[in-house]
Backbone as CSV, one residue per row, in Angstrom:
resi,resn,N_x,N_y,N_z,CA_x,CA_y,CA_z,C_x,C_y,C_z
1,UNK,18.565,-36.643,22.856,18.847,-35.167,23.632,18.851,-34.304,22.101
2,UNK,20.148,-34.463,21.909,21.190,-33.473,21.385,20.380,-33.199,19.698
3,UNK,20.240,-34.196,19.179,18.993,-34.211,18.257,17.872,-33.218,18.243
4,UNK,17.892,-33.649,18.659,16.515,-33.129,19.277,16.990,-31.766,19.367
5,UNK,17.342,-31.078,20.357,17.984,-29.942,20.225,18.454,-29.045,19.033
6,UNK,19.185,-29.943,18.090,19.541,-29.495,16.762,18.271,-29.443,15.658
7,UNK,16.680,-29.996,16.142,15.986,-30.316,15.011,15.582,-29.358,15.171
8,UNK,15.002,-29.099,16.783,14.657,-27.112,17.421,15.372,-26.382,17.000
9,UNK,15.888,-26.054,17.262,17.323,-24.985,16.286,17.093,-24.685,14.531
10,UNK,17.052,-25.789,14.688,17.030,-26.239,12.333,15.304,-25.128,12.116
11,UNK,14.519,-25.689,12.509,13.112,-25.434,13.028,13.266,-23.579,13.371
12,UNK,13.568,-23.427,14.207,13.547,-21.943,13.928,13.933,-21.153,13.753
13,UNK,15.483,-21.382,13.021,15.855,-20.493,11.812,15.134,-20.678,10.210
14,UNK,14.606,-22.283,9.607,14.012,-21.896,8.930,12.998,-21.192,8.895
15,UNK,11.619,-21.284,10.312,10.325,-20.265,11.010,11.148,-18.630,10.434
16,UNK,11.898,-18.281,10.972,12.944,-16.419,10.388,13.293,-16.276,9.095
17,UNK,13.706,-17.468,8.515,13.533,-17.438,7.159,12.388,-17.112,6.432
18,UNK,11.503,-17.842,6.295,10.117,-17.920,5.927,9.758,-16.406,6.233
19,UNK,9.772,-16.497,7.798,9.138,-14.926,7.691,9.743,-13.453,7.020
20,UNK,11.470,-14.147,7.290,11.817,-12.589,6.331,11.103,-12.840,4.856
21,UNK,10.893,-13.937,3.813,10.641,-14.121,2.916,9.212,-13.117,2.976
22,UNK,8.631,-13.827,3.828,7.307,-12.817,3.914,7.122,-11.165,3.857
23,UNK,7.696,-11.075,4.909,8.529,-9.675,5.023,8.754,-8.474,3.311
24,UNK,9.870,-9.944,2.882,11.012,-8.880,1.850,9.200,-9.077,1.174
25,UNK,8.551,-10.548,0.335,7.498,-9.593,-0.645,6.580,-9.403,0.167
26,UNK,5.558,-8.134,0.902,5.476,-7.514,1.829,5.562,-6.223,1.637
27,UNK,6.613,-6.158,2.304,6.985,-4.938,2.227,7.360,-4.030,0.854
28,UNK,8.371,-4.489,0.363,9.183,-4.119,-0.765,8.435,-2.976,-1.581
29,UNK,7.176,-4.586,-2.088,5.971,-2.953,-2.671,5.396,-1.941,-2.152
30,UNK,5.539,-2.554,-1.246,4.605,-1.530,-0.482,6.151,-0.038,-0.298
31,UNK,6.622,-0.831,0.139,8.140,0.959,0.014,8.351,1.188,-1.014
32,UNK,8.232,0.329,-1.983,8.329,1.507,-3.723,7.223,2.090,-3.623
33,UNK,5.974,1.547,-3.641,4.835,2.604,-3.836,5.305,4.137,-3.714
34,UNK,5.098,3.817,-1.978,5.557,5.178,-1.368,7.213,5.837,-1.668
35,UNK,7.995,5.367,-2.124,8.684,5.910,-2.807,8.581,6.606,-4.168
36,UNK,7.760,6.254,-4.418,7.330,7.062,-5.608,6.372,7.543,-5.637
37,UNK,5.064,7.362,-4.505,4.239,8.564,-4.065,4.976,10.213,-4.083
38,UNK,6.629,10.013,-2.972,6.811,10.804,-2.333,7.502,11.511,-3.192
39,UNK,8.585,10.720,-5.092,9.184,11.313,-5.604,8.186,11.687,-6.983
40,UNK,6.954,12.261,-6.179,5.814,12.519,-7.719,5.384,13.874,-7.758
41,UNK,5.493,14.779,-8.417,5.237,15.842,-8.212,4.594,16.893,-7.438
42,UNK,3.820,17.278,-6.813,2.595,17.807,-6.066,2.211,17.845,-7.344
43,UNK,0.324,17.400,-7.069,-0.180,17.479,-8.375,-0.884,16.348,-8.860
44,UNK,0.362,15.559,-8.797,0.540,14.411,-9.320,0.225,13.005,-9.195
45,UNK,-0.246,13.187,-7.714,0.145,11.766,-6.893,-1.756,11.536,-7.017
46,UNK,-1.872,10.953,-6.645,-2.574,9.793,-6.519,-3.408,10.093,-5.731
47,UNK,-4.997,10.057,-5.409,-4.884,9.656,-3.672,-5.136,8.375,-3.071
48,UNK,-5.181,7.323,-4.187,-5.279,6.161,-3.998,-4.391,5.462,-4.846
49,UNK,-3.190,4.736,-4.569,-2.760,3.311,-5.493,-3.405,2.103,-4.728
50,UNK,-3.027,1.654,-5.707,-3.074,-0.063,-5.664,-0.992,-0.674,-5.392
51,UNK,-1.476,-1.300,-4.763,0.560,-2.742,-4.929,-0.599,-3.700,-4.222
52,UNK,-0.139,-4.590,-4.898,-0.104,-5.974,-4.707,-0.967,-6.833,-5.368
53,UNK,-1.347,-8.058,-5.381,-2.552,-8.600,-6.298,-3.775,-7.891,-6.304
54,UNK,-5.061,-8.140,-6.242,-6.466,-7.775,-6.396,-6.499,-6.384,-7.428
55,UNK,-5.220,-6.467,-7.826,-5.187,-4.923,-8.538,-6.722,-4.347,-9.050
56,UNK,-7.443,-5.217,-10.059,-8.464,-4.591,-10.587,-9.748,-4.961,-9.809
57,UNK,-9.778,-4.765,-8.833,-10.729,-5.485,-7.971,-10.572,-3.981,-7.025
58,UNK,-9.633,-4.086,-6.391,-9.056,-2.711,-6.463,-9.240,-1.376,-6.810
59,UNK,-9.178,-1.474,-8.168,-9.211,-0.304,-8.635,-10.807,-0.353,-8.526
60,UNK,-12.102,-0.665,-8.991,-13.047,-1.245,-9.287,-13.553,-0.009,-8.203
61,UNK,-12.477,-0.679,-7.042,-13.946,-0.096,-5.327,-13.408,1.113,-4.805
62,UNK,-12.339,1.845,-5.791,-11.444,3.053,-4.906,-12.099,3.997,-6.428
63,UNK,-12.378,3.220,-7.594,-13.204,4.087,-7.821,-14.878,5.637,-8.063
64,UNK,-15.454,3.818,-7.569,-16.126,4.271,-6.845,-16.252,4.872,-5.903
65,UNK,-15.495,4.375,-4.587,-15.244,5.400,-3.101,-15.447,6.751,-3.659
66,UNK,-13.763,6.745,-5.165,-13.506,8.272,-5.120,-14.962,8.873,-5.978
67,UNK,-16.458,8.798,-6.244,-17.084,9.147,-7.096,-17.904,9.742,-5.904
68,UNK,-17.950,8.689,-5.693,-19.070,9.021,-3.793,-18.333,10.364,-2.928
69,UNK,-17.455,10.098,-2.598,-16.542,10.956,-1.577,-16.703,12.829,-2.370
70,UNK,-16.603,12.760,-3.457,-16.285,13.397,-4.839,-18.294,13.800,-4.947
71,UNK,-19.142,13.233,-4.826,-20.397,13.824,-4.369,-20.333,13.930,-2.827
72,UNK,-19.729,13.849,-2.030,-20.188,13.964,-0.817,-19.376,15.508,-0.691
73,UNK,-18.310,15.999,-0.954,-17.458,16.876,-0.611,-18.797,17.876,-1.358
74,UNK,-19.198,17.721,-2.383,-19.998,19.023,-3.261,-21.648,18.945,-2.483
75,UNK,-22.173,18.187,-2.191,-22.664,18.480,-1.944,-23.223,18.999,0.142
76,UNK,-21.477,18.301,0.368,-21.979,19.977,1.402,-20.828,21.216,1.052
77,UNK,-20.345,21.596,-0.195,-20.089,23.192,-0.203,-18.392,22.516,-0.448
78,UNK,-18.324,21.540,-0.563,-16.339,21.405,-0.106,-15.896,21.042,-1.124
79,UNK,-16.824,20.887,-2.323,-15.897,20.794,-3.728,-14.889,21.607,-4.471
80,UNK,-14.575,22.328,-3.585,-13.088,23.286,-3.973,-12.152,22.392,-3.478
81,UNK,-12.114,21.534,-2.200,-11.586,20.237,-2.378,-11.070,19.683,-3.115
82,UNK,-11.567,19.179,-3.721,-11.248,18.059,-4.988,-10.062,19.096,-5.980
83,UNK,-9.986,20.234,-6.110,-8.861,20.318,-6.650,-7.545,20.666,-6.173
84,UNK,-6.617,20.706,-6.670,-5.031,20.825,-6.192,-4.483,21.737,-6.947
85,UNK,-4.456,23.082,-6.089,-3.301,23.501,-6.584,-1.922,23.804,-5.831
86,UNK,-1.412,24.008,-6.857,0.414,23.968,-6.463,0.656,25.848,-6.337
87,UNK,1.975,26.026,-5.463,2.371,27.034,-5.357,2.968,27.453,-7.159
88,UNK,3.234,28.791,-7.392,3.683,29.032,-8.272,3.063,29.616,-9.612
């Protein structure tokens, strides 16, 4: 009985450790990307930022989405929203 309890506790600790590792691997790069965006000067922040694996595929998808978004805004007479105006 006592051995089963120790094994169960060990399994719980191992699971918690694994979860922390996953969180750290997932959260840290995203937090760094957000910090870089916040620190970037106005007018220099990209509309989309890729974080993690699949970078090339997402970059291609974002390029197409950006082009379609620009076309839609221009077609609706809202092309001026594509330009970033910084004060000063």
